[in-house]
C-alpha positions as CSV (number, residue, x, y, z in Angstrom):
1,X,-16.1,-30.8,-60.9
2,X,-19.0,-29.3,-62.8
3,X,-21.3,-30.7,-60.1
4,X,-19.2,-29.1,-57.4
5,X,-19.5,-25.8,-59.2
6,X,-23.3,-26.1,-59.2
7,X,-23.4,-27.0,-55.5
8,X,-21.2,-24.1,-54.5
9,X,-23.5,-21.8,-56.5
10,X,-26.4,-23.1,-54.5
11,X,-24.5,-22.4,-51.2
12,X,-23.7,-18.9,-52.5
13,X,-27.3,-18.2,-53.2
14,X,-28.4,-19.4,-49.8
15,X,-25.7,-17.4,-48.0
16,X,-26.6,-14.3,-50.0
17,X,-30.2,-14.8,-48.9
18,X,-31.4,-14.8,-52.5
19,X,-33.5,-17.8,-51.5
20,X,-35.8,-16.9,-48.6
21,X,-35.6,-19.8,-46.1
22,X,-35.8,-20.3,-42.4
23,X,-32.2,-20.2,-40.9
24,X,-32.2,-23.9,-39.8
25,X,-33.4,-25.1,-43.2
26,X,-30.9,-22.8,-45.0
27,X,-28.2,-24.3,-42.9
28,X,-29.3,-27.9,-43.7
29,X,-29.5,-27.1,-47.4
30,X,-25.9,-25.8,-47.3
31,X,-24.6,-28.8,-45.3
32,X,-26.3,-31.1,-47.7
33,X,-24.5,-29.4,-50.6
34,X,-21.2,-29.6,-48.7
35,X,-21.7,-33.3,-48.0
36,X,-22.5,-33.9,-51.7
37,X,-19.3,-32.0,-52.6
38,X,-17.3,-34.4,-50.3
39,X,-18.9,-37.4,-52.1
40,X,-18.1,-35.8,-55.5
41,X,-14.5,-35.3,-54.5
42,X,-14.2,-38.9,-53.3
43,X,-15.9,-40.4,-56.3
44,X,-13.8,-38.2,-58.6
45,X,-10.6,-39.4,-57.0
46,X,-11.7,-43.0,-57.4
47,X,-12.6,-42.4,-61.1
48,X,-9.4,-40.7,-62.0
49,X,-7.3,-43.5,-60.5
50,X,-8.7,-46.1,-62.8
51,X,-8.1,-49.7,-62.0
52,X,-6.1,-49.3,-58.8
53,X,-6.6,-52.9,-57.8
54,X,-9.2,-55.7,-57.7
55,X,-10.1,-54.5,-54.2
56,X,-11.5,-51.4,-55.8
57,X,-14.6,-53.3,-56.8
58,X,-16.2,-52.6,-53.4
59,X,-15.2,-49.0,-53.6
60,X,-17.1,-48.6,-56.9
61,X,-20.3,-49.7,-55.2
62,X,-20.1,-47.0,-52.5
63,X,-21.2,-43.4,-52.4
64,X,-19.8,-42.8,-48.9
65,X,-17.0,-40.3,-49.0
66,X,-15.3,-41.6,-45.8
67,X,-15.3,-45.2,-47.0
68,X,-14.0,-44.3,-50.4
69,X,-11.3,-42.0,-49.1
70,X,-10.1,-44.6,-46.5
71,X,-10.0,-47.3,-49.2
72,X,-8.1,-45.2,-51.6
73,X,-5.6,-44.2,-48.9
74,X,-4.7,-47.9,-48.4
75,X,-4.3,-48.5,-52.2
76,X,-2.5,-45.2,-53.1
77,X,-1.5,-42.8,-50.4
78,X,-1.1,-39.9,-52.8
79,X,-4.6,-40.1,-54.4
80,X,-5.9,-36.8,-53.0
81,X,-5.8,-33.7,-55.2
82,X,-2.9,-31.3,-54.7
83,X,-4.1,-27.7,-55.1
84,X,-2.1,-25.2,-57.0
85,X,-1.8,-21.4,-56.7
86,X,0.0,-18.8,-58.7
87,X,3.5,-18.1,-57.5
88,X,3.7,-14.7,-55.9
89,X,7.1,-14.1,-57.3
90,X,7.2,-15.9,-60.7
91,X,10.4,-16.1,-62.5
92,X,10.4,-14.6,-66.0
93,X,9.2,-17.3,-68.2
94,X,9.1,-17.3,-72.0
95,X,5.9,-15.9,-73.4
96,X,4.9,-14.6,-70.0
97,X,3.9,-18.0,-68.7
98,X,2.6,-18.2,-65.1
99,X,4.4,-20.3,-62.5
100,X,2.2,-22.5,-60.3
101,X,3.2,-23.9,-57.0
102,X,1.6,-26.3,-54.5
103,X,-0.8,-24.5,-52.2
104,X,0.3,-25.1,-48.6
105,X,-2.8,-23.9,-46.7
106,X,-6.3,-22.7,-46.8
107,X,-7.7,-25.7,-48.8
108,X,-9.8,-28.7,-47.8
109,X,-7.4,-31.4,-46.6
110,X,-8.1,-35.1,-46.6
111,X,-8.6,-35.0,-42.8
112,X,-10.9,-32.0,-43.0
113,X,-13.0,-33.5,-45.8
114,X,-13.6,-36.6,-43.6
115,X,-14.4,-34.4,-40.6
116,X,-16.8,-32.3,-42.6
117,X,-18.5,-35.3,-44.1
118,X,-18.9,-37.4,-41.0
119,X,-19.1,-34.9,-38.2
120,X,-20.1,-31.4,-39.3
121,X,-22.5,-32.2,-42.2
122,X,-23.4,-35.6,-40.7
123,X,-24.6,-34.0,-37.4
124,X,-26.5,-31.2,-39.1
125,X,-28.4,-33.4,-41.5
126,X,-30.0,-35.6,-38.8
127,X,-32.6,-34.7,-36.3
128,X,-30.6,-36.2,-33.5
129,X,-31.9,-37.6,-30.2
130,X,-34.3,-35.7,-27.9
131,X,-31.4,-35.0,-25.6
132,X,-29.2,-33.5,-28.3
133,X,-32.1,-31.6,-30.0
134,X,-32.2,-29.1,-27.1
135,X,-28.4,-28.6,-27.3
136,X,-28.3,-27.9,-31.0
137,X,-26.4,-24.7,-31.8
138,X,-27.7,-21.8,-33.8
139,X,-26.9,-21.9,-37.5
140,X,-23.3,-20.8,-38.2
141,X,-23.2,-19.5,-41.7
142,X,-19.6,-18.3,-41.3
143,X,-18.5,-22.0,-40.8
144,X,-20.5,-22.9,-44.0
145,X,-18.7,-20.2,-45.9
146,X,-15.3,-21.3,-44.6
147,X,-16.0,-25.0,-45.6
148,X,-17.2,-23.8,-49.1
149,X,-14.1,-21.7,-49.6
150,X,-11.8,-24.5,-48.6
151,X,-13.4,-26.9,-51.1
152,X,-13.2,-24.3,-53.9
153,X,-9.5,-23.6,-53.1
154,X,-8.8,-27.3,-53.3
155,X,-10.4,-27.8,-56.7
156,X,-10.0,-24.4,-58.5
157,X,-6.7,-25.6,-60.0
158,X,-5.2,-28.9,-58.9
159,X,-3.2,-32.0,-59.9
160,X,-3.5,-35.6,-59.1
161,X,-0.7,-38.1,-59.6
162,X,-1.6,-41.5,-61.1
163,X,-1.0,-44.6,-58.9
164,X,1.9,-45.7,-61.1
165,X,3.4,-42.1,-60.8
166,X,3.8,-42.0,-64.6
167,X,1.1,-39.3,-65.2
168,X,-0.2,-36.1,-63.7
169,X,-3.8,-35.1,-64.2
170,X,-4.1,-31.3,-64.3
171,X,-7.6,-30.0,-63.6
172,X,-9.2,-26.5,-63.6
173,X,-12.6,-26.0,-62.1
174,X,-13.2,-22.8,-64.1
175,X,-11.1,-22.1,-67.2
176,X,-12.3,-18.5,-67.5
177,X,-15.2,-19.5,-69.8
178,X,-17.1,-21.1,-66.9
179,X,-16.0,-24.6,-68.0
180,X,-14.1,-27.4,-66.4
181,X,-10.8,-28.3,-68.1
182,X,-8.2,-31.0,-67.7
183,X,-5.1,-32.3,-69.2
184,X,-3.0,-35.4,-68.8
185,X,0.8,-35.1,-68.7
186,X,3.6,-37.6,-68.5
187,X,5.3,-37.3,-65.1
188,X,9.1,-37.0,-65.1
189,X,10.2,-36.7,-61.5
């Protein structure tokens, strides 16, 4: 997650125009960061799931987010992070504890991650054919900001359930001291 933080910082600097670049190159730089974020999420999911199966050996050799995600989906359908958000109406808890609930929208879903990785970032990071080169759209930095925001909402605070459903990994991308934090809890459904 630390790497994701660095990559979102790079996107933020490009979008804030603090790095003077031509628009097309700025767009490519941002999509490269988004694609690397997708790969980091996929590899992180693979790492956190440990020894899912002997079939995982091939997954360990890959960097391709789509291939890893599809492989993990077959081995453990609930492998993807579940983002959390603070409950708007928290019940009074002892010691003023905050209540967290599953975020239901506005984050990067599995399907969107695959779409971003293969289609959006994939198309923007290749020159394309002569025919498609003339059709290329102008850079859309609003779309880049939206993708960046969805990835951050996914990872800011999330949980991942172990394949045996006995543990929950609780992860925070920024613990208030600009550090990544995580805990492992026993899961009691």
